[in-house]
C-alpha positions as CSV (number, residue, x, y, z in Angstrom):
1,M,-53.9,-9.0,9.4
2,A,-53.2,-12.7,9.2
3,V,-52.8,-14.2,5.7
4,A,-55.5,-16.6,4.7
5,T,-54.3,-20.2,4.5
6,S,-55.7,-23.4,3.0
7,F,-54.1,-26.0,5.3
8,P,-55.3,-29.6,5.6
9,Q,-57.6,-30.1,8.6
10,K,-57.2,-33.6,10.0
11,T,-58.8,-34.4,13.3
12,E,-57.0,-37.6,14.4
13,V,-55.2,-37.6,17.7
14,V,-51.4,-37.9,17.4
15,H,-50.0,-40.2,20.1
16,L,-46.4,-39.1,20.5
17,N,-44.0,-42.0,21.2
18,P,-41.1,-41.4,23.6
19,W,-38.8,-40.2,20.9
20,Q,-41.3,-37.8,19.5
21,Q,-41.9,-36.5,23.0
22,W,-38.2,-35.8,23.4
23,L,-38.1,-34.0,20.1
24,F,-41.1,-32.0,21.0
25,F,-39.3,-30.7,24.1
26,Q,-35.8,-30.5,22.8
27,Q,-36.2,-29.6,19.2
28,P,-39.7,-28.2,18.9
29,R,-39.2,-26.4,15.5
30,S,-39.0,-29.7,13.6
31,M,-42.0,-31.2,15.4
32,H,-44.2,-28.1,15.0
33,D,-43.3,-27.8,11.3
34,W,-44.4,-31.4,10.9
35,F,-47.6,-30.8,12.8
36,R,-48.5,-27.7,10.7
37,E,-47.7,-29.4,7.3
38,R,-49.7,-32.4,8.2
39,Y,-52.6,-31.1,10.3
40,G,-52.9,-27.4,9.4
41,N,-54.1,-24.9,12.0
42,L,-54.3,-27.3,14.9
43,A,-53.0,-30.7,15.8
44,E,-54.5,-32.8,18.6
45,L,-51.8,-34.6,20.6
46,H,-51.6,-37.1,23.4
47,F,-48.6,-37.8,25.6
48,Q,-47.7,-38.1,29.3
49,G,-51.3,-39.2,29.9
50,R,-52.7,-35.8,28.8
51,D,-54.5,-34.3,25.8
52,Y,-53.1,-31.2,24.0
53,A,-53.9,-29.2,21.0
54,A,-50.9,-27.6,19.2
55,I,-52.0,-24.1,17.9
56,L,-50.0,-23.6,14.7
57,T,-51.2,-20.5,12.8
58,P,-52.0,-16.9,13.6
59,E,-55.7,-17.5,12.9
60,A,-55.8,-20.2,15.6
61,A,-53.8,-18.1,18.0
62,R,-56.2,-15.2,17.6
63,Q,-59.1,-17.4,18.8
64,V,-57.1,-18.7,21.8
65,F,-56.0,-15.3,23.0
66,S,-59.3,-13.6,22.3
67,A,-61.3,-15.9,24.5
68,E,-62.4,-14.9,28.0
69,P,-59.3,-14.9,30.3
70,N,-61.2,-16.2,33.3
71,G,-62.1,-19.3,31.3
72,Y,-58.5,-20.5,31.4
73,D,-56.5,-22.3,34.0
74,A,-52.7,-22.0,34.3
75,F,-50.6,-24.4,32.2
76,W,-48.1,-26.8,33.8
77,K,-49.3,-25.6,37.2
78,E,-47.9,-28.5,39.2
79,S,-44.4,-28.2,37.7
80,F,-44.1,-24.4,38.1
81,T,-45.5,-24.4,41.6
82,N,-42.9,-27.0,42.6
83,M,-40.2,-25.0,40.9
84,I,-41.0,-21.4,42.0
85,G,-43.6,-21.6,44.8
86,V,-47.3,-21.0,45.3
87,D,-49.0,-17.7,44.7
88,N,-46.8,-16.5,41.8
89,V,-48.1,-14.9,38.6
90,W,-47.3,-18.0,36.6
91,V,-49.8,-20.2,38.4
92,L,-52.6,-17.9,39.6
93,I,-55.8,-17.7,37.6
94,G,-58.9,-15.5,37.3
95,D,-59.2,-12.4,39.5
96,R,-56.2,-13.4,41.6
97,H,-54.0,-13.4,38.5
98,R,-55.4,-10.1,37.3
99,K,-54.9,-8.5,40.7
100,E,-51.4,-9.9,41.0
101,R,-50.5,-8.4,37.6
102,Q,-52.0,-5.1,38.6
103,L,-49.9,-5.1,41.8
104,F,-46.6,-5.9,40.1
105,A,-47.0,-4.5,36.6
106,P,-46.0,-0.9,37.5
107,A,-42.7,-2.1,38.9
108,V,-41.8,-4.0,35.7
109,H,-43.4,-1.7,33.1
110,A,-41.0,-0.4,30.4
111,N,-41.6,3.2,31.5
112,H,-40.3,2.4,34.9
113,F,-36.9,1.7,33.4
114,R,-36.6,4.4,30.7
115,A,-34.7,6.6,33.2
116,Y,-32.1,3.9,33.7
117,G,-30.8,3.5,30.1
118,D,-27.5,4.9,31.2
119,T,-27.1,2.1,33.7
120,I,-27.9,-0.6,31.1
121,R,-25.4,1.0,28.7
122,D,-22.7,1.2,31.3
123,I,-23.2,-2.5,32.2
124,A,-22.9,-3.5,28.5
125,R,-19.8,-1.3,28.0
126,E,-18.1,-2.8,31.1
127,Y,-18.4,-6.3,29.7
128,I,-17.6,-5.7,26.0
129,A,-14.6,-3.6,27.0
130,K,-13.0,-6.8,28.2
131,W,-13.0,-8.3,24.7
132,Q,-9.7,-8.3,22.8
133,P,-9.1,-8.3,19.0
134,G,-8.6,-11.9,17.9
135,Q,-10.3,-13.3,20.9
136,E,-12.6,-16.3,20.4
137,I,-15.7,-16.1,22.6
138,K,-19.1,-17.6,23.2
139,A,-21.4,-14.6,22.9
140,L,-23.9,-16.1,25.2
141,D,-21.3,-16.0,28.1
142,T,-21.1,-12.2,27.8
143,T,-24.8,-11.6,27.1
144,L,-25.8,-13.6,30.2
145,L,-23.5,-11.5,32.4
146,I,-25.0,-8.3,30.9
147,S,-28.6,-9.5,31.4
148,L,-28.0,-10.7,34.9
149,D,-26.3,-7.5,36.0
150,V,-29.2,-5.4,34.6
151,I,-31.7,-7.6,36.6
152,M,-29.6,-7.3,39.8
153,R,-29.2,-3.6,39.5
154,L,-32.7,-2.6,38.2
155,V,-34.9,-5.4,39.6
156,F,-33.2,-6.2,42.9
157,G,-31.4,-2.9,43.4
158,V,-28.1,-4.5,44.3
159,Q,-25.3,-2.0,45.1
160,E,-23.0,-4.0,47.4
161,A,-20.1,-5.7,45.6
162,A,-20.4,-8.8,47.8
163,Y,-24.1,-9.4,47.1
164,M,-23.5,-8.7,43.4
165,E,-20.8,-11.3,43.2
166,E,-22.7,-13.9,45.2
167,G,-25.9,-13.2,43.3
168,R,-24.1,-13.8,40.0
169,H,-23.0,-17.2,41.2
170,V,-26.3,-18.4,42.7
171,F,-28.4,-17.2,39.8
172,E,-26.2,-18.8,37.2
173,E,-26.3,-22.0,39.3
174,L,-30.1,-22.0,39.2
175,R,-30.1,-21.4,35.5
176,L,-27.9,-24.4,34.8
177,K,-29.8,-26.7,37.0
178,A,-33.2,-26.0,35.4
179,H,-32.8,-28.8,32.8
180,P,-35.7,-29.7,30.5
181,L,-36.2,-33.0,32.3
182,V,-36.7,-31.0,35.5
183,V,-39.0,-28.4,33.9
184,F,-41.3,-30.6,31.7
185,F,-41.5,-33.9,33.5
186,P,-43.2,-33.2,36.9
187,A,-43.1,-36.9,37.7
188,L,-39.3,-36.5,38.0
189,Q,-39.7,-33.6,40.5
190,K,-39.0,-35.9,43.3
191,P,-36.2,-36.2,45.9
192,W,-35.0,-39.5,44.4
193,F,-34.2,-37.8,41.1
194,P,-30.6,-36.4,41.2
195,M,-31.4,-33.5,38.8
196,W,-34.3,-32.4,40.9
197,R,-32.2,-32.5,44.1
198,S,-29.6,-30.3,42.4
199,Y,-32.2,-27.9,41.3
200,M,-33.8,-27.6,44.7
201,K,-30.4,-27.0,46.3
202,A,-29.8,-24.2,43.9
203,H,-33.3,-22.8,44.5
204,A,-32.6,-22.9,48.3
205,N,-29.4,-20.9,47.7
206,I,-31.4,-18.3,45.8
207,I,-34.0,-18.0,48.6
208,D,-31.2,-17.7,51.2
209,W,-29.5,-14.9,49.2
210,M,-32.8,-13.1,48.7
211,K,-33.6,-13.2,52.5
212,R,-30.3,-11.8,53.5
213,F,-30.3,-9.2,50.8
214,M,-33.8,-8.0,51.6
215,E,-32.7,-7.4,55.2
216,T,-29.8,-5.3,53.9
217,R,-32.1,-3.6,51.4
218,R,-34.5,-2.5,54.2
219,A,-31.6,-1.0,56.2
220,R,-30.9,1.5,53.4
221,V,-32.5,4.9,52.9
222,A,-35.9,4.5,51.3
223,D,-35.4,3.9,47.5
224,D,-38.2,2.7,45.2
225,S,-36.3,3.1,41.9
226,D,-35.9,-0.7,41.5
227,V,-38.5,-3.4,41.3
228,L,-37.8,-4.8,44.8
229,G,-38.1,-1.3,46.3
230,V,-41.5,-0.9,44.7
231,L,-42.7,-4.3,45.9
232,M,-41.5,-3.7,49.4
233,D,-43.6,-0.5,49.5
234,A,-46.6,-2.1,47.7
235,R,-50.0,-2.7,49.4
236,D,-52.9,-4.9,48.2
237,E,-56.4,-3.7,47.8
238,A,-56.9,-4.0,51.6
239,G,-53.8,-1.9,52.3
240,I,-51.9,-4.9,53.5
241,P,-48.1,-5.1,52.7
242,V,-46.9,-7.8,50.4
243,S,-45.2,-10.6,52.4
244,D,-41.5,-11.2,51.9
245,E,-42.2,-14.8,50.8
246,H,-44.6,-13.5,48.2
247,I,-42.1,-11.0,46.9
248,R,-39.4,-13.7,46.7
249,N,-41.6,-16.0,44.7
250,E,-42.4,-13.3,42.2
251,L,-38.9,-12.1,41.9
252,N,-37.8,-15.7,41.3
253,A,-40.4,-15.9,38.5
254,I,-39.1,-12.6,37.0
255,L,-35.6,-13.9,37.2
256,T,-36.5,-17.2,35.7
257,A,-38.4,-15.5,32.8
258,G,-36.1,-12.6,32.2
259,H,-32.4,-13.4,32.8
260,E,-31.7,-16.0,30.1
261,T,-34.3,-14.9,27.6
262,T,-32.8,-11.4,27.2
263,A,-29.3,-12.9,26.9
264,V,-30.4,-15.5,24.3
265,A,-32.1,-12.9,22.2
266,L,-29.0,-10.7,22.2
267,S,-26.7,-13.6,21.4
268,W,-28.8,-14.6,18.4
269,A,-28.8,-11.1,17.1
270,L,-25.0,-11.2,17.2
271,Y,-25.0,-14.6,15.5
272,E,-27.1,-13.3,12.6
273,L,-25.1,-10.1,12.2
274,A,-21.9,-12.0,12.1
275,R,-23.3,-14.1,9.2
276,H,-24.8,-11.1,7.3
277,P,-22.1,-8.4,7.1
278,Q,-24.3,-6.3,4.8
279,I,-27.0,-6.1,7.5
280,M,-24.3,-5.3,10.0
281,Q,-23.1,-2.4,7.9
282,K,-26.6,-1.1,7.4
283,L,-27.3,-1.2,11.1
284,R,-24.0,0.5,12.0
285,A,-24.7,3.3,9.5
286,E,-28.1,4.0,11.2
287,L,-26.5,4.1,14.6
288,E,-23.5,6.2,13.6
289,A,-25.7,8.7,11.8
290,A,-27.1,9.6,15.3
291,G,-23.7,10.8,16.4
292,P,-20.9,9.5,18.6
293,E,-23.0,9.1,21.7
294,I,-26.6,7.8,21.4
295,E,-29.0,8.9,24.2
296,P,-30.3,5.6,25.6
297,G,-33.8,7.1,25.9
298,S,-34.0,7.4,22.1
299,I,-32.9,3.9,21.4
300,L,-36.4,2.7,20.6
301,S,-36.7,5.2,17.8
302,F,-34.2,3.5,15.5
303,P,-36.2,1.6,12.9
304,Y,-33.5,-0.7,11.5
305,L,-32.3,-1.6,15.0
306,D,-35.8,-2.4,15.9
307,A,-36.2,-4.6,12.8
308,V,-33.0,-6.4,13.4
309,C,-34.0,-7.2,17.0
310,K,-37.4,-8.4,16.0
311,E,-36.1,-10.5,13.1
312,A,-33.6,-12.2,15.5
313,I,-36.3,-13.3,17.9
314,R,-38.7,-14.1,15.1
315,L,-36.2,-16.5,13.5
316,H,-34.9,-17.8,16.9
317,P,-37.9,-17.6,19.4
318,I,-36.8,-17.6,23.0
319,L,-40.0,-19.3,24.1
320,A,-41.0,-22.2,21.8
321,E,-44.6,-22.0,22.9
322,C,-47.0,-20.6,25.5
323,A,-50.2,-22.4,26.6
324,R,-53.7,-22.1,28.1
325,V,-55.9,-24.7,29.7
326,P,-59.6,-24.2,29.1
327,M,-61.8,-25.0,32.1
328,Q,-64.9,-25.4,29.8
329,P,-65.3,-27.0,26.4
330,M,-64.7,-24.5,23.5
331,Q,-64.1,-24.4,19.8
332,I,-61.0,-23.3,17.9
333,L,-61.5,-22.9,14.2
334,G,-64.2,-25.6,14.2
335,H,-62.2,-28.1,16.4
336,N,-63.9,-29.2,19.6
337,I,-61.6,-28.7,22.5
338,K,-62.4,-30.5,25.8
339,A,-62.1,-28.9,29.2
340,G,-58.6,-29.5,30.5
341,Q,-57.1,-30.1,27.0
342,A,-54.1,-27.7,27.0
343,L,-53.9,-25.3,24.1
344,V,-50.2,-25.0,23.2
345,V,-49.7,-21.9,21.1
346,S,-46.7,-22.7,18.9
347,I,-44.6,-19.5,18.8
348,V,-41.9,-21.3,16.9
349,G,-44.4,-22.6,14.4
350,I,-46.1,-19.3,13.8
351,H,-42.8,-17.5,13.5
352,H,-41.8,-20.0,10.8
353,D,-45.1,-20.2,9.0
354,P,-44.3,-19.6,5.3
355,H,-47.7,-18.1,4.7
356,T,-47.0,-15.3,7.1
357,Y,-43.2,-15.1,6.7
358,P,-42.1,-16.0,3.2
359,E,-38.7,-17.7,3.2
360,P,-39.0,-18.2,7.0
361,D,-35.5,-19.5,7.5
362,T,-33.9,-16.3,6.0
363,F,-32.7,-13.5,8.3
364,R,-34.3,-10.5,6.6
365,P,-35.0,-7.6,9.0
366,E,-36.6,-5.6,6.2
367,R,-39.7,-7.7,6.5
368,F,-40.5,-5.7,9.7
369,L,-40.1,-2.4,7.8
370,E,-42.3,-3.5,4.9
371,R,-45.3,-4.4,7.0
372,N,-46.7,-4.4,10.5
373,Y,-47.3,-7.9,12.0
374,D,-50.1,-8.1,14.4
375,I,-49.9,-9.6,17.9
376,F,-51.0,-13.0,16.7
377,E,-48.4,-13.2,14.0
378,F,-45.4,-11.9,16.0
379,L,-45.6,-13.1,19.6
380,P,-42.1,-13.6,21.1
381,F,-43.3,-12.8,24.6
382,G,-46.6,-14.8,24.5
383,G,-50.0,-13.2,24.2
384,G,-53.2,-12.3,25.9
385,H,-53.6,-11.9,29.6
386,R,-50.4,-13.8,30.4
387,R,-48.0,-12.0,28.1
388,C,-44.6,-11.6,29.8
389,M,-44.6,-8.5,32.0
390,G,-40.8,-8.1,31.6
391,A,-41.0,-7.7,27.8
392,G,-40.4,-4.0,28.0
393,L,-37.1,-4.3,30.0
394,A,-36.0,-7.2,27.8
395,Q,-36.4,-5.2,24.6
396,Y,-34.9,-2.1,26.0
397,T,-31.8,-4.0,27.3
398,M,-31.4,-5.9,24.0
399,R,-31.4,-2.7,21.9
400,I,-29.1,-0.7,24.1
401,A,-26.5,-3.5,24.4
402,L,-26.7,-4.4,20.7
403,A,-26.1,-0.8,19.7
404,E,-23.1,-0.6,21.9
405,I,-21.5,-3.8,20.5
406,V,-22.2,-2.9,16.9
407,K,-20.7,0.6,17.3
408,R,-17.5,-0.7,19.0
409,W,-16.6,-4.1,17.6
410,D,-16.5,-6.2,14.5
411,F,-16.8,-9.9,14.8
412,E,-17.1,-13.0,12.6
413,S,-18.9,-16.3,13.1
414,L,-16.9,-19.4,14.0
415,G,-19.5,-21.9,12.9
416,N,-23.2,-22.8,12.7
417,D,-25.4,-22.9,15.8
418,S,-28.8,-24.4,16.3
419,D,-31.9,-23.7,18.5
420,V,-32.3,-26.2,21.3
421,R,-34.3,-26.0,24.5
422,L,-31.9,-25.1,27.4
423,N,-34.6,-25.2,30.1
424,I,-37.9,-23.3,29.9
425,A,-36.3,-21.2,27.2
426,M,-34.7,-22.0,23.9
427,G,-31.2,-21.0,23.1
428,P,-28.1,-21.6,20.9
429,K,-26.7,-25.1,21.3
430,H,-23.1,-23.9,21.1
431,G,-23.5,-20.5,22.7
432,V,-22.8,-18.5,19.5
433,R,-19.1,-18.8,18.8
434,L,-17.5,-15.6,17.5
435,R,-14.0,-14.1,16.8
436,I,-13.7,-10.5,18.0
437,K,-12.2,-8.1,15.4
438,E,-11.1,-4.5,15.9
439,R,-13.1,-2.0,13.9
440,S,-11.2,-1.5,10.7
441,N,-12.8,1.9,9.7
442,R,-12.7,3.8,13.0
C-alpha cells in the first residue's frame, strides 16, 4: 500500500532548456528529484516540441498502469522502429501487442528457464574463475560477458564456438553504438549523423549474424529448449509460422532489453556489497548455510539474497523510466492529460521517494524483509501491460551469478561510481572498479 503524501501540486508547464534536457536524459535522478520536490505527484514538461507528464509517485503510477491498456499508444515509436524494426513488441499497440506477447511470452517466461539453472551457474563460474587475487577489474566487464553468454545459450541456443565468439563481438558492438543521442533524439537518426551510421552498421552485422545462425540452427535436430527454437516452431492464431524477419526483430528487442540490464544490475549489487562488508557477511552466511553446493532451482527461496538484489536495483534502477501515450484525454490525480501527452513514469523518482523509502540513498536490503512493496512502489522492470517479458530470466541470472561470486571471492571497492544513462538503460559510469581478494576464511 502506497504511503500517503502531501506534495505541492503545481500545474505550470516546465519548458526544459537544452541543458535541462541533457540532464533529463543523462542524469535523470537529479531532474526527477527536482520535479517531485517542486511539483509533487506529477510535473508537466515540454521539450523537443512535445508535451510530457512526469509521473513521480506510486499513487500517480497506480493510475497510469491501472488504465485500459488499449487506450495507450507506444512511446517513442519512431525511434524504436528505426532502431529495431517494425512489428516488434516495443511498438505494437492494442490487440496486436497483446497477441504478440501471448505468442512470445511462453518462450521467455521464467518457468521456461528454471531447468537451465546449471547452465547459468556454469557460465558464471567460467568467468569468475579467471579472476586472480589482487587483480583490479571493472565488474561490469565480467557481468556483461556472463549476461551475454546466458542470452546466447538460453535465448539463441548457440552451441557452436565460432558463432558464440562472433556473437559476442557483434552484440557488444551494437551495445556500444546505442548512444543516448541515437536513442532519444530521433531527429538525429539520419544517414548524415555519424553515430547513427555507426549504429546502423552494427545493427546490420547483428542481422547478418542472425540470418546465418538461423540457417545453422534449422539444420540441427529439432530442439525447442531455447527461445529461438520455440519461436521457430510457433504459429499465430491462423496457424501460420512466424516469419524469420519477425523473429529477428523480436530477438533483437529481447537482446537490447535483456543483455545490458542484467549485467548492470549484477555489477551494482557487487558495488554495494564491496562498500558494505557487514551485508556481504550476512548474505554469505545465508548462502553457506545451504551447504557447499546450492541447487540453482532453489536460488529464489533465499530471502536475504532476494532482498540484496531488490535493494540494488531499487537504489540503482536499470531503467530510469517507462512511458505510455494516451490516445484520448484522461485524468491522473486531478491533472488533465491531453491525448498524445506522454506519461513518463519515473522509476528512478519512485525508487528514491523518501515517503516510500526512508533514507532512499542508503543501501539497506532489510527494508525488503520488513515490508512488501507493491507493484507501483517497486517497478524495476516497468509495469502494466508492457512490463518487461524477460524479467524472470534477468532475476534468475542475477541471483545465481551473485551467489556464485559471493561464495567464492572477496572484493573491495576502488572508488565511488555514479548512475548515468549508457543508452536505453542506466549503468555505472566507471564500470564498478573492484580489487579481487582471496577468501580469507575458507
